[in-house]
VMD Tcl script that draws the C-alpha trace (Angstrom):
set ca {
  {-184.99 -55.27 14.08}
  {-187.58 -57.83 13.17}
  {-187.33 -60.74 16.20}
  {-186.75 -58.05 18.95}
  {-189.78 -58.10 21.82}
  {-192.74 -55.45 21.33}
  {-193.18 -55.10 24.61}
  {-191.08 -52.06 24.70}
  {-190.67 -49.28 22.41}
  {-187.00 -48.71 21.09}
  {-186.45 -45.36 19.15}
  {-183.44 -43.99 17.61}
  {-182.38 -40.87 19.40}
  {-182.57 -37.58 17.59}
  {-181.66 -34.26 18.32}
  {-185.13 -32.81 17.96}
  {-185.93 -35.27 21.18}
  {-183.43 -33.54 23.28}
  {-185.87 -30.83 24.95}
  {-188.20 -33.56 25.93}
  {-186.27 -36.52 27.10}
  {-182.38 -35.15 28.37}
  {-183.82 -34.35 31.73}
  {-185.07 -38.05 32.22}
  {-181.73 -39.39 30.49}
  {-179.93 -37.28 32.97}
  {-182.22 -38.61 35.64}
  {-181.88 -42.09 34.64}
  {-177.95 -42.03 34.65}
  {-177.55 -40.12 38.00}
  {-180.08 -42.55 39.52}
  {-178.58 -45.72 38.47}
  {-174.95 -45.59 37.84}
  {-172.60 -46.55 40.29}
  {-169.87 -43.65 38.88}
  {-172.24 -41.50 36.99}
  {-170.68 -39.44 34.28}
  {-171.41 -35.46 33.91}
  {-174.52 -34.79 31.75}
  {-172.04 -33.06 29.44}
  {-170.22 -36.36 28.49}
  {-173.66 -37.83 27.21}
  {-174.63 -35.07 25.82}
  {-171.41 -35.22 23.84}
  {-172.23 -38.71 22.50}
  {-175.26 -37.76 21.80}
  {-174.52 -35.12 19.48}
  {-171.49 -37.20 17.97}
  {-173.04 -40.20 17.64}
  {-176.84 -39.71 17.70}
  {-177.64 -41.92 15.15}
  {-176.17 -44.85 17.31}
  {-177.90 -44.00 20.38}
  {-181.63 -45.27 21.38}
  {-183.83 -44.88 24.06}
  {-186.27 -47.37 25.92}
  {-189.89 -46.29 26.17}
  {-192.73 -47.88 28.09}
  {-195.64 -48.03 25.27}
  {-198.06 -47.13 27.92}
  {-197.32 -43.61 28.43}
  {-193.83 -42.90 26.33}
  {-191.93 -42.58 29.50}
  {-188.02 -43.24 29.16}
  {-187.12 -46.33 30.87}
  {-183.76 -47.04 29.59}
  {-181.18 -45.34 27.06}
  {-178.46 -46.79 24.92}
  {-175.56 -44.56 24.15}
  {-172.89 -45.41 21.65}
  {-169.64 -44.15 20.19}
  {-167.70 -45.06 17.35}
  {-164.03 -45.87 17.95}
  {-161.39 -46.65 16.03}
  {-160.95 -50.16 16.87}
  {-164.37 -50.90 18.82}
  {-168.06 -49.98 19.41}
  {-168.37 -49.08 22.91}
  {-172.10 -49.43 24.38}
  {-173.13 -47.39 27.17}
  {-176.26 -47.99 29.11}
  {-178.27 -47.29 32.02}
  {-181.70 -49.22 32.79}
  {-184.56 -48.83 35.13}
  {-185.20 -50.93 37.99}
  {-188.56 -52.40 36.98}
  {-186.88 -54.29 34.28}
  {-184.27 -55.84 37.00}
  {-181.57 -56.29 34.30}
  {-178.20 -56.80 35.16}
  {-175.72 -55.65 32.60}
  {-172.40 -57.78 32.50}
  {-169.40 -57.75 30.38}
  {-170.76 -60.80 28.44}
  {-174.16 -60.14 26.98}
  {-174.98 -63.97 26.98}
  {-175.45 -63.60 30.87}
  {-179.14 -61.96 30.92}
  {-181.72 -61.47 28.21}
  {-181.75 -57.60 28.75}
  {-178.26 -57.33 27.88}
  {-178.27 -59.86 24.98}
  {-181.50 -58.04 23.65}
  {-179.62 -54.63 23.84}
  {-176.42 -55.69 22.47}
  {-178.52 -57.21 19.61}
  {-179.90 -53.85 18.81}
  {-176.69 -52.42 18.30}
  {-175.54 -54.99 16.23}
  {-178.30 -54.87 14.04}
  {-178.49 -51.35 13.37}
  {-174.28 -51.17 13.33}
  {-173.87 -54.29 11.29}
  {-173.90 -52.42 8.03}
  {-172.72 -49.15 9.38}
  {-169.03 -49.45 10.34}
  {-166.88 -47.50 8.30}
  {-164.03 -49.04 9.59}
  {-162.20 -52.29 8.09}
  {-163.00 -55.84 10.07}
  {-166.16 -57.22 11.96}
  {-166.38 -55.03 15.13}
  {-168.76 -56.70 17.92}
  {-170.28 -53.96 20.48}
  {-168.96 -54.45 24.10}
  {-170.90 -53.35 27.00}
  {-169.54 -50.76 29.05}
  {-170.79 -51.88 32.54}
  {-170.18 -52.87 36.19}
  {-172.99 -54.33 38.60}
  {-174.86 -51.91 40.00}
  {-175.61 -52.68 43.87}
  {-179.46 -52.49 43.48}
  {-179.27 -54.71 40.51}
  {-179.45 -52.26 37.74}
  {-176.92 -51.43 35.25}
  {-173.92 -49.09 36.21}
  {-171.17 -47.55 34.43}
  {-167.90 -47.62 35.81}
  {-165.26 -49.43 33.87}
  {-164.70 -50.40 30.41}
  {-163.32 -53.25 28.68}
  {-163.35 -51.34 25.40}
  {-160.96 -48.82 23.63}
  {-161.30 -46.29 26.13}
  {-159.86 -47.97 28.98}
  {-156.92 -49.04 26.75}
  {-155.96 -45.71 25.85}
  {-156.42 -44.03 29.00}
  {-154.13 -46.74 30.73}
  {-151.73 -45.94 28.02}
  {-151.75 -42.19 28.87}
  {-150.69 -43.19 32.14}
  {-148.21 -45.37 31.31}
  {-146.58 -42.80 28.96}
  {-146.80 -40.00 31.10}
  {-144.99 -42.14 33.68}
  {-142.36 -42.68 31.38}
  {-141.84 -39.23 30.22}
  {-141.78 -37.95 34.14}
  {-139.74 -40.78 35.75}
  {-136.19 -39.65 35.85}
  {-134.12 -42.64 34.96}
  {-136.26 -43.39 32.11}
  {-134.34 -44.25 28.78}
  {-134.10 -41.40 26.30}
  {-135.47 -43.76 23.67}
  {-138.51 -44.62 25.54}
  {-139.15 -40.90 26.71}
  {-139.16 -39.90 23.09}
  {-141.49 -42.71 22.08}
  {-143.67 -41.90 25.02}
  {-144.02 -38.08 24.06}
  {-144.87 -38.97 20.51}
  {-147.79 -41.05 21.55}
  {-149.01 -38.45 24.07}
  {-148.73 -36.07 20.82}
  {-150.61 -38.42 18.92}
  {-153.38 -39.03 21.27}
  {-154.40 -35.29 20.78}
  {-155.19 -35.69 16.92}
  {-157.93 -38.22 17.68}
  {-161.67 -37.36 17.78}
  {-162.33 -38.63 20.98}
  {-159.44 -36.33 22.59}
  {-161.58 -33.92 24.24}
  {-163.73 -36.74 25.94}
  {-160.76 -38.48 27.22}
  {-159.23 -35.02 28.44}
  {-162.57 -34.11 30.16}
  {-162.84 -37.62 31.58}
  {-159.31 -37.84 33.40}
  {-159.04 -33.69 34.18}
  {-162.31 -33.92 36.05}
  {-161.19 -37.36 38.09}
  {-159.68 -35.46 41.34}
  {-158.07 -38.99 42.03}
  {-155.92 -38.79 39.15}
  {-152.48 -37.57 39.78}
  {-152.01 -33.95 39.06}
  {-149.85 -34.63 36.02}
  {-152.54 -36.55 34.37}
  {-154.89 -33.81 34.61}
  {-152.72 -31.23 33.70}
  {-152.08 -33.42 30.20}
  {-155.72 -34.19 30.17}
  {-156.25 -29.91 30.14}
  {-153.81 -29.87 27.64}
  {-156.00 -32.48 25.44}
  {-159.09 -29.85 25.50}
  {-156.81 -27.03 24.80}
  {-155.43 -28.27 21.68}
  {-159.33 -29.38 20.62}
  {-160.22 -25.70 21.45}
  {-157.38 -24.19 19.57}
  {-156.85 -26.20 16.61}
  {-160.07 -27.68 15.77}
  {-163.02 -25.44 17.10}
  {-163.88 -24.47 13.56}
  {-164.71 -28.05 12.62}
  {-167.24 -28.34 15.31}
  {-170.42 -28.22 15.00}
  {-172.93 -26.21 17.04}
  {-173.99 -28.82 19.24}
  {-170.26 -30.16 19.79}
  {-168.98 -26.84 20.64}
  {-171.64 -26.08 23.02}
  {-170.83 -29.64 24.16}
  {-166.95 -28.82 24.54}
  {-167.51 -25.13 26.29}
  {-170.35 -27.40 28.80}
  {-167.12 -29.65 29.46}
  {-164.82 -26.50 30.40}
  {-167.51 -24.80 32.60}
  {-167.84 -27.86 34.76}
  {-164.24 -27.98 35.23}
  {-163.93 -24.39 36.13}
  {-166.93 -25.03 38.61}
  {-165.19 -28.05 40.08}
  {-162.19 -26.27 40.96}
  {-160.77 -26.65 44.93}
  {-158.13 -24.77 46.89}
  {-156.52 -28.67 46.92}
  {-155.78 -28.50 43.06}
  {-152.24 -27.39 42.29}
  {-151.87 -23.47 41.16}
  {-150.89 -24.59 37.72}
  {-154.23 -27.22 37.29}
  {-156.13 -24.09 38.12}
  {-154.20 -21.67 35.85}
  {-154.93 -24.07 33.04}
  {-158.24 -24.60 33.72}
  {-158.57 -21.05 33.41}
  {-156.81 -20.76 30.37}
  {-159.76 -23.31 28.82}
  {-162.26 -20.54 29.54}
  {-160.22 -17.81 27.50}
  {-159.49 -19.76 24.27}
  {-163.21 -20.43 24.68}
  {-163.87 -16.60 25.04}
  {-161.85 -15.88 22.25}
  {-163.96 -18.12 19.75}
  {-167.28 -17.51 20.79}
  {-167.86 -14.81 23.52}
  {-169.94 -12.21 21.94}
  {-171.60 -14.29 18.99}
  {-172.45 -17.83 19.93}
  {-171.69 -17.65 23.53}
  {-173.54 -14.48 25.45}
  {-174.00 -15.49 29.00}
  {-170.14 -15.66 29.63}
  {-170.39 -12.39 32.06}
  {-173.34 -13.80 33.75}
  {-171.12 -17.25 34.56}
  {-168.19 -15.44 35.77}
  {-170.13 -13.55 38.24}
  {-171.76 -16.49 39.49}
  {-168.24 -18.08 39.68}
  {-167.44 -14.54 41.56}
  {-170.09 -15.03 44.24}
  {-169.87 -18.42 45.30}
  {-169.91 -18.48 49.08}
  {-166.57 -18.60 50.78}
  {-164.43 -19.51 48.01}
  {-161.17 -17.77 47.25}
  {-160.48 -20.18 45.01}
  {-163.15 -19.32 42.38}
  {-162.73 -15.49 42.86}
  {-158.73 -16.29 41.80}
  {-159.94 -18.23 38.68}
  {-162.36 -14.98 37.69}
  {-159.71 -12.61 38.15}
  {-156.94 -15.20 35.95}
  {-159.64 -15.21 33.56}
  {-160.02 -11.66 33.27}
  {-156.10 -10.44 33.28}
  {-155.48 -13.25 30.49}
  {-158.41 -12.14 28.30}
  {-157.76 -8.77 28.58}
  {-154.12 -9.09 27.93}
  {-154.85 -11.20 24.86}
  {-157.67 -9.28 23.49}
  {-155.31 -5.87 23.62}
  {-152.03 -6.70 23.28}
  {-151.75 -10.46 22.08}
  {-150.93 -11.70 18.93}
  {-153.41 -14.30 18.55}
  {-154.95 -14.57 14.79}
  {-158.01 -15.79 16.33}
  {-158.29 -12.82 18.72}
  {-157.19 -10.26 15.62}
  {-160.02 -11.62 13.46}
  {-162.83 -10.89 16.39}
  {-161.01 -7.54 17.81}
  {-164.18 -5.66 17.14}
  {-166.48 -7.66 19.02}
  {-163.83 -8.84 21.74}
  {-162.95 -5.06 22.55}
  {-166.34 -3.75 22.53}
  {-168.02 -6.74 24.67}
  {-164.50 -5.90 27.03}
  {-165.78 -2.41 27.34}
  {-169.41 -3.47 28.38}
  {-168.46 -5.96 30.92}
  {-165.75 -4.04 32.74}
  {-167.19 -0.19 32.98}
  {-170.54 0.51 35.02}
  {-173.28 0.85 33.29}
  {-173.83 4.84 34.40}
  {-169.98 5.69 33.03}
  {-171.16 3.41 29.79}
  {-173.97 5.50 29.38}
  {-172.59 9.09 29.81}
  {-169.25 8.50 27.98}
  {-170.51 7.07 24.84}
  {-174.01 8.86 24.16}
  {-173.85 7.91 20.64}
  {-172.77 4.46 20.45}
  {-174.19 1.60 18.00}
  {-176.18 -0.86 19.84}
  {-174.32 -3.99 20.81}
  {-175.09 -7.65 21.80}
  {-176.16 -7.81 25.32}
  {-172.95 -9.24 26.85}
  {-173.02 -7.97 30.27}
  {-174.57 -9.10 33.85}
  {-175.27 -6.57 36.18}
  {-174.82 -2.83 36.44}
  {-171.35 -2.64 38.50}
  {-169.00 -4.10 35.99}
  {-165.50 -5.55 37.00}
  {-164.05 -2.48 37.94}
  {-166.12 -2.31 40.55}
  {-166.09 -5.40 41.87}
  {-162.38 -5.70 41.54}
  {-161.77 -2.69 43.62}
  {-164.27 -3.91 45.99}
  {-162.50 -6.93 46.57}
  {-159.34 -5.17 46.98}
  {-160.65 -2.80 49.56}
  {-162.36 -5.78 51.56}
  {-158.65 -7.13 51.43}
  {-157.00 -4.45 53.22}
  {-159.73 -3.86 55.55}
  {-159.10 -7.76 56.63}
  {-155.91 -9.41 58.12}
  {-153.53 -8.62 55.21}
  {-150.52 -9.24 57.48}
  {-151.57 -12.45 59.10}
  {-153.92 -13.92 56.62}
  {-152.00 -15.55 53.36}
  {-155.22 -15.79 51.56}
  {-156.36 -12.41 52.17}
  {-152.77 -11.21 51.09}
  {-152.66 -13.57 47.89}
  {-156.06 -12.19 47.05}
  {-155.24 -8.53 47.52}
  {-151.91 -9.27 45.32}
  {-154.14 -10.83 42.50}
  {-156.95 -8.09 42.11}
  {-154.26 -5.67 42.03}
  {-152.51 -7.75 39.16}
  {-155.93 -7.75 37.18}
  {-156.60 -4.04 37.44}
  {-153.07 -3.64 36.46}
  {-154.08 -5.45 33.11}
  {-156.73 -3.45 32.78}
  {-155.71 0.16 33.20}
  {-154.36 0.59 29.90}
  {-157.68 -0.83 28.10}
  {-160.62 1.14 30.51}
  {-162.43 4.11 30.01}
  {-160.51 6.88 32.11}
  {-164.10 7.99 33.76}
  {-164.65 4.32 34.37}
  {-161.39 4.21 36.23}
  {-161.85 7.40 38.40}
  {-165.99 6.43 39.23}
  {-164.70 2.98 40.43}
  {-162.24 4.88 42.66}
  {-158.85 2.91 41.80}
  {-156.49 5.80 42.71}
  {-157.49 6.18 46.01}
  {-157.63 2.38 47.04}
  {-154.12 1.74 45.17}
  {-152.91 4.78 47.20}
  {-154.01 2.62 50.32}
  {-152.48 -0.67 48.69}
  {-149.20 1.52 48.65}
  {-148.96 2.10 51.98}
  {-149.70 -1.49 53.48}
  {-146.83 -3.27 55.06}
  {-146.48 -6.03 52.81}
  {-144.04 -6.03 50.21}
  {-146.01 -7.93 48.00}
  {-148.79 -5.78 48.03}
  {-146.74 -2.49 47.52}
  {-145.48 -3.72 44.51}
  {-148.90 -4.62 43.08}
  {-150.04 -1.23 44.07}
  {-146.98 0.11 42.48}
  {-147.56 -1.82 39.06}
  {-150.82 -0.66 39.03}
  {-150.21 2.77 39.42}
  {-147.22 2.78 36.83}
  {-149.84 1.29 34.29}
  {-152.30 3.83 34.88}
  {-150.04 6.89 34.14}
  {-148.04 5.25 31.69}
  {-151.25 6.76 29.94}
  {-150.89 9.84 28.18}
  {-154.20 10.22 27.00}
  {-156.15 12.02 29.99}
  {-157.88 14.97 29.28}
  {-157.83 17.65 31.88}
  {-160.95 16.28 33.95}
  {-159.61 13.19 33.75}
  {-156.01 14.42 34.95}
  {-157.73 16.23 37.78}
  {-159.64 13.02 38.88}
  {-156.69 10.34 38.15}
  {-153.41 12.20 38.27}
  {-153.91 15.36 40.33}
  {-154.37 13.89 43.69}
  {-151.02 12.44 43.70}
  {-149.73 15.95 44.23}
  {-151.62 16.47 47.36}
  {-149.55 16.75 50.35}
  {-150.76 13.73 52.26}
  {-149.65 11.75 48.56}
  {-146.47 13.40 48.20}
  {-145.41 12.59 52.10}
  {-146.41 8.81 51.49}
  {-144.36 8.98 48.07}
  {-141.08 10.24 50.31}
  {-141.67 7.90 53.15}
  {-141.65 5.02 50.10}
  {-138.51 6.07 48.46}
  {-136.75 6.77 51.92}
  {-137.58 2.81 52.77}
  {-136.43 1.43 49.36}
  {-132.92 3.10 49.67}
  {-130.49 -0.16 50.09}
  {-127.08 -0.42 50.59}
  {-124.95 -0.93 47.66}
  {-122.99 -3.65 49.49}
  {-125.54 -5.58 50.88}
  {-128.54 -5.16 48.31}
  {-132.17 -5.97 49.60}
  {-133.84 -7.49 45.96}
  {-137.36 -6.54 46.77}
  {-136.52 -2.84 48.09}
  {-134.14 -2.54 45.20}
  {-136.73 -3.85 42.70}
  {-139.21 -1.87 44.05}
  {-137.07 1.68 44.13}
  {-136.51 1.33 40.22}
  {-139.96 0.93 39.43}
  {-141.20 3.39 41.92}
  {-138.28 6.09 40.20}
  {-140.39 5.23 36.98}
  {-143.58 6.27 38.17}
  {-142.72 9.06 39.71}
  {-141.13 10.11 36.10}
  {-144.31 9.31 34.81}
  {-146.13 12.09 37.27}
  {-143.49 14.56 36.57}
  {-144.24 14.24 32.73}
  {-147.64 14.81 33.61}
  {-147.00 18.12 35.35}
  {-144.80 19.02 32.66}
  {-147.91 18.64 30.55}
  {-150.88 19.58 32.47}
  {-148.98 22.26 35.09}
  {-151.58 24.95 34.00}
  {-154.80 22.94 35.39}
  {-152.86 21.45 38.47}
  {-155.40 22.17 41.31}
  {-154.95 25.07 43.92}
  {-152.75 23.79 47.05}
  {-151.29 20.84 45.27}
  {-147.74 20.08 46.97}
  {-145.91 21.08 43.95}
  {-142.69 22.30 45.82}
  {-142.53 18.99 47.91}
  {-143.13 16.77 44.64}
  {-140.28 18.63 43.00}
  {-138.04 17.97 45.70}
  {-138.75 14.48 46.11}
  {-137.66 14.21 42.24}
  {-134.35 15.77 43.39}
  {-133.90 13.72 46.05}
  {-134.70 10.58 43.46}
  {-132.30 11.80 40.89}
  {-129.51 12.22 43.34}
  {-129.90 8.30 44.13}
  {-126.54 6.49 44.39}
  {-128.25 4.10 41.88}
  {-127.83 5.49 38.29}
  {-130.80 3.19 37.32}
  {-132.82 4.85 39.85}
  {-131.87 7.61 39.27}
  {-132.53 8.26 35.36}
  {-135.72 8.08 34.70}
  {-136.23 11.46 37.08}
  {-133.30 12.96 35.53}
  {-135.02 12.60 32.23}
  {-138.32 14.32 33.79}
  {-136.08 16.78 34.99}
  {-134.56 18.07 31.02}
  {-138.25 18.61 30.50}
  {-139.57 20.41 33.49}
  {-136.41 22.67 33.27}
  {-137.70 23.67 29.57}
  {-141.58 24.09 30.57}
  {-141.45 27.96 31.31}
  {-144.32 27.69 34.31}
  {-142.17 25.33 36.02}
  {-138.33 26.30 35.19}
  {-138.65 29.89 35.88}
  {-140.44 29.52 39.10}
  {-138.23 31.68 41.65}
  {-139.49 28.93 44.19}
  {-137.24 26.60 42.19}
  {-134.22 28.36 42.58}
  {-133.37 26.30 45.80}
  {-133.36 23.08 43.34}
  {-130.44 24.78 40.66}
  {-127.47 24.23 43.06}
  {-128.23 20.32 43.96}
  {-129.20 19.57 40.13}
  {-125.83 21.24 38.72}
  {-123.75 19.35 41.40}
  {-125.21 16.37 40.89}
  {-125.36 16.29 36.80}
  {-121.84 18.02 37.05}
  {-120.52 14.96 39.51}
  {-121.86 12.54 37.05}
  {-120.08 13.67 33.96}
  {-117.02 11.27 35.02}
  {-116.31 8.18 32.85}
  {-117.41 5.53 35.65}
  {-116.44 2.79 32.99}
  {-112.56 3.74 33.48}
  {-112.63 3.45 37.01}
  {-110.77 0.51 38.51}
  {-112.36 -2.67 38.83}
  {-111.59 -2.75 42.80}
  {-113.46 0.89 43.28}
  {-115.76 0.59 46.27}
  {-117.68 3.84 45.01}
  {-121.47 3.19 45.80}
  {-122.55 4.19 42.46}
  {-119.85 1.96 40.57}
  {-121.17 -0.74 42.58}
  {-124.66 -0.07 41.75}
  {-123.67 0.17 37.72}
  {-121.75 -3.14 38.26}
  {-124.88 -4.74 39.48}
  {-127.18 -3.28 37.00}
  {-125.22 -4.05 34.01}
  {-123.62 -7.41 32.34}
  {-121.28 -6.29 29.50}
  {-119.00 -3.43 28.94}
  {-120.80 -2.08 25.64}
  {-124.07 -2.06 27.85}
  {-122.17 -0.51 30.42}
  {-120.90 2.42 27.94}
  {-124.30 2.87 26.21}
  {-126.36 3.68 29.33}
  {-123.37 5.79 30.92}
  {-123.45 7.80 27.47}
  {-127.05 8.23 27.61}
  {-126.77 9.00 31.41}
  {-124.01 11.89 30.87}
  {-126.01 13.15 27.71}
  {-128.98 13.55 29.82}
  {-126.98 15.36 32.56}
  {-125.54 17.79 29.91}
  {-129.10 18.54 29.18}
  {-129.64 19.39 32.46}
  {-126.66 21.71 32.86}
  {-127.61 23.67 29.47}
  {-131.23 24.11 30.60}
  {-130.11 25.68 33.56}
  {-127.61 27.72 32.00}
  {-130.07 29.14 29.44}
  {-132.89 29.34 32.12}
  {-130.85 30.91 35.11}
  {-127.52 32.20 34.34}
  {-126.79 34.00 37.59}
  {-127.29 30.88 39.60}
  {-125.37 28.80 37.58}
  {-122.19 30.68 38.13}
  {-121.02 29.28 41.32}
  {-121.19 25.62 40.11}
  {-119.91 24.81 37.10}
  {-117.03 25.97 34.94}
  {-117.06 26.23 31.16}
  {-113.53 25.64 29.25}
  {-113.52 26.89 25.28}
  {-110.89 26.96 23.01}
  {-110.76 27.54 19.38}
  {-108.11 24.56 18.89}
  {-109.89 22.37 21.25}
  {-109.51 21.12 25.28}
  {-107.00 18.72 25.47}
  {-106.69 18.34 29.01}
  {-107.12 19.67 32.67}
  {-104.20 18.93 34.97}
  {-104.99 19.06 38.56}
  {-102.43 19.85 41.43}
  {-103.35 19.20 44.82}
  {-102.27 20.99 47.57}
  {-98.28 20.35 48.48}
  {-98.06 18.87 44.60}
  {-95.59 20.28 42.23}
  {-95.55 17.48 39.93}
  {-99.19 16.62 37.93}
  {-100.25 13.56 39.15}
  {-104.31 13.71 38.46}
  {-105.70 15.15 35.22}
  {-108.85 14.77 33.19}
  {-107.71 13.89 29.74}
  {-110.05 14.65 26.64}
  {-108.21 12.82 23.89}
  {-105.97 13.67 20.93}
  {-105.92 16.40 18.72}
  {-108.02 14.84 16.31}
  {-111.85 15.58 16.94}
  {-110.94 17.71 20.23}
  {-114.07 19.08 22.16}
  {-114.02 22.99 21.95}
  {-115.91 23.54 25.10}
  {-115.96 21.26 28.00}
  {-118.07 21.98 31.18}
  {-116.82 21.02 34.78}
  {-117.92 21.78 38.13}
  {-115.57 21.92 41.30}
  {-117.09 18.98 42.81}
  {-115.97 16.80 39.64}
  {-112.55 18.19 39.80}
  {-112.11 17.74 43.56}
  {-113.30 13.95 43.22}
  {-109.99 13.14 41.37}
  {-107.78 13.91 44.19}
  {-107.02 11.65 46.82}
  {-109.30 11.70 49.99}
  {-106.57 13.29 52.09}
  {-106.14 16.22 49.80}
  {-109.41 16.62 48.19}
  {-110.75 19.67 50.26}
  {-107.44 21.28 50.25}
  {-105.80 24.19 47.85}
  {-106.24 22.91 44.39}
  {-104.52 24.43 40.99}
  {-105.46 23.52 37.66}
  {-103.84 23.88 34.42}
  {-105.94 23.81 31.39}
  {-104.03 22.85 27.89}
  {-105.46 23.19 24.20}
  {-104.59 21.70 21.27}
  {-102.86 24.62 19.88}
  {-100.22 24.15 22.39}
  {-101.47 26.88 25.12}
  {-102.04 26.72 28.41}
  {-103.95 28.41 31.18}
  {-102.90 28.48 35.11}
  {-105.52 28.40 37.52}
  {-103.83 29.40 40.82}
  {-106.97 28.87 43.35}
  {-109.99 26.73 42.18}
  {-111.82 27.52 45.08}
  {-111.09 31.46 44.78}
  {-112.31 31.21 41.31}
  {-115.30 29.70 41.96}
  {-116.64 32.17 44.54}
  {-116.88 35.53 42.54}
  {-118.34 36.16 39.23}
  {-115.35 36.29 36.47}
  {-114.51 36.16 33.21}
  {-110.97 35.55 32.24}
  {-109.31 36.22 28.49}
  {-106.59 33.81 27.81}
  {-103.40 35.05 26.75}
  {-100.32 33.27 24.88}
  {-100.43 30.28 22.65}
  {-104.47 29.84 23.78}
  {-105.66 33.23 22.50}
  {-107.87 34.18 21.22}
  {-110.17 31.14 23.00}
  {-111.59 32.37 26.13}
  {-111.73 30.45 29.78}
  {-115.19 31.50 31.30}
  {-116.76 30.47 34.33}
  {-120.33 31.08 34.17}
}
mol new
graphics top color blue
foreach p $ca { graphics top sphere $p radius 0.5 }
foreach p [lrange $ca 0 end-1] q [lrange $ca 1 end] { graphics top cylinder $p $q radius 0.2 }
display resetview
């Protein structure tokens, strides 16, 4: 650099000088620039193009008095600078106007003259604007950066304008996609995303530039570049506010997740500490929301996602996840001989405790009148639901998840109730609890107070088939599934259910839910009954005899073929069925399954308690098959109502039918009167039953005669 003044020392930047001079660079930039960028921006330049950056030192004490930071672009060299007031240097667009600016430009020209790896002669330009105190400031650019940012704005306007021509919109979209491929895309993304004055659509696109770089170029970045990119992400997360649209906040949280999937537990060790710091920002629900979004998404991606990056780092991520979510005391007790793991957690409580504590605070607050408190509670429940399948059960018990979730279930806000239901459903979907874990996590739901709450909730969720409340109906469906899971645990762990549990009350609740007019609500519990009735400890209990009658009547009455009813039928069960199924094949498949489970319940009761089943069902058998049953109501001499079982080919040799099912075939005016039956067999025989009510009121076994012989008609 011959010919330059010797009054100052101009030295090329080197990474080894970072610890010594980076704080001074940061101070100089923050002091002298009218719109100072974040330190992460300049660290990116220094890491990416360190050989193009220079420092100006005072020869008397080697202190930093100026810095020149350059970056290499496709179409220009952009020179940025900051200067101390001592030199009173005014940096302007034309380097000819001041000796200082000209001198700085000559440094770049002399050094970069033979270094440009592109075609053509490119002159450096000064990115500068006049600073109020006479020092140089950086606020605008006449280089390539301004051009591309301006083009991004224009392209986004074309894409989102409702009257843009298709060809123009296609070209704009193609340009926006091409921007993602340039090396400076992350910097452009950070610049736009961190500028709160930019329109939301621009900031969202800017975040997508960072997202694309993390997903597709992370492996190509050096350690310094990856650290810079992570720093930008952290600053964006720290800078979110309630004024930012939800999709901006969610996209920002997604950046955190993408970085964590690629570096947490190896290069990035303080993630948990940074999350806790955001969590503890005073009076900032939006930062807690971001942390919960990160935890929810990262947990799901780690255990249930299909990302190849996660699959390659599954062991590290799973181990780290267990470390940061579980209380330290539980972790030490549950995994006593675990291999030493890198220290990734911060604090002893873990995220399960933090989330439950937050939920409890929300429930103690004004959850009805304060939408922010209510939203926070719903978000906490959502995150806990995601955590449940992949946490240590002892950690879940120690964090008091079940009692706090039960409190949320009793809340008066439907959104909170649904969130609590999803949480308990996720917890009880696990089938790997040991006896001690069952006693801590599942058994409390069989206590009298819990069973009473469950009954109240189901009664609240009942809706009118002709005026369905969607919130309540959706709740009822999920609620039935959760009760089914609790019933399944009762089947598996009945021997260890604590004394004093209200099992009779819980079983009565299962009968009530099975009797729901909606078959979709009924079927999960109906399936559970097929298991409970085959459990020798539950099914043979004399206390359950009172449940036999309602179950038999229910299952017998629902053997009818709803799919064959007229379309104008106003039966509530039929109306719910039409609401829940879209096509006839779907309806046929569902009803086939429902009838199959109903038959299984009937058969289980017949085998378990034949004496109790006698007064509720009829079983018709014939070796040549049962063709049909003709039903004659009071005063009828000609058959107008019947149950047809098909042609002679493939006739069923046995049919189970209830008195209720028979009477439902008759018009309402004669449904409760005298009823006669004629059973027809495939061999041409028949059997006349003169009084259905009398037959169903006593024990009997009638031998069939005539053409039906030697088949029997029997009421069991």
